C-alpha positions in Angstrom: -15.6 16.4 -2.7 -12.3 14.6 -3.2 -11.8 11.4 -1.1 -8.4 10.7 0.4 -6.5 7.6 -0.6 -7.3 5.9 2.6 -11.0 6.6 2.4 -11.0 5.3 -1.3 -9.3 2.2 -0.3 -11.6 1.4 2.5 -14.6 2.3 0.5 -13.6 0.0 -2.4 -13.0 -2.8 0.1 -16.5 -2.3 1.4 -18.0 -2.3 -2.0 -16.1 -5.5 -3.0 -16.8 -7.5 0.3 -20.6 -6.4 0.9 -21.8 -4.7 -2.3 -20.7 -7.0 -5.0 -22.2 -10.1 -3.5 -25.4 -8.3 -2.8 -25.5 -7.2 -6.5 -24.7 -10.6 -7.6 -27.7 -12.1 -5.6 -30.0 -9.2 -6.9 -29.0 -9.8 -10.4 -29.5 -13.5 -10.3 -32.8 -13.1 -8.6 -34.0 -10.7 -11.2 -32.9 -12.8 -14.2 -34.4 -15.9 -12.7 -37.8 -14.1 -12.5 -37.8 -13.6 -16.2 -38.9 -16.3 -18.6 -35.9 -18.5 -19.4 -34.1 -17.1 -22.4 -31.6 -18.8 -24.6 -28.3 -19.6 -23.1 -26.6 -16.9 -25.3 -29.0 -14.2 -24.3 -28.6 -15.0 -20.6 -24.9 -14.9 -21.0 -25.0 -11.6 -22.6 -27.4 -10.3 -19.8 -24.9 -11.6 -17.1 -21.9 -10.1 -18.9 -23.6 -6.7 -19.3 -24.6 -6.7 -15.7 -21.2 -7.6 -14.8 -19.9 -4.6 -16.5 -22.5 -2.3 -15.4 -21.9 -2.7 -11.6 -18.5 -1.1 -11.8 -19.3 2.0 -13.7 -20.6 4.1 -10.9 -17.5 3.1 -8.8 -14.8 4.0 -11.3 -13.6 7.0 -9.4 -13.4 5.1 -6.1 -11.4 2.1 -7.7 -9.0 4.3 -9.7 -5.5 4.2 -8.4 -6.3 2.2 -5.2 -3.8 -0.5 -6.2 -1.0 2.0 -6.5 1.2 3.3 -3.6 -0.3 5.9 -1.3 0.5 9.3 -3.0 0.2 11.1 0.3 2.8 8.9 2.1 6.2 10.3 3.0 8.8 9.5 0.5 12.0 7.9 2.0 14.9 10.4 2.0 18.3 9.7 0.7 19.4 7.8 -2.4 17.6 4.8 -3.7 19.2 1.4 -3.1 20.7 -0.2 -6.3 18.4 -2.8 -7.9 
């Protein structure tokens, strides 16, 4: 199932605006329930969790910052730069 550019853009915005803060709250809550580790271990856990949240969403985020590939291209010569 291939998502359109517009759907991927909206879904990525939803993930960043709702899912990311919820993930941060959940990660901090879980780490705070554990016995207090050293600062370096805690930093490594947060860095690992910060990396892991994006792995399932790579396909959605890929190419969202680019121009819409389905958009109509303007006809005629390009203006000089």
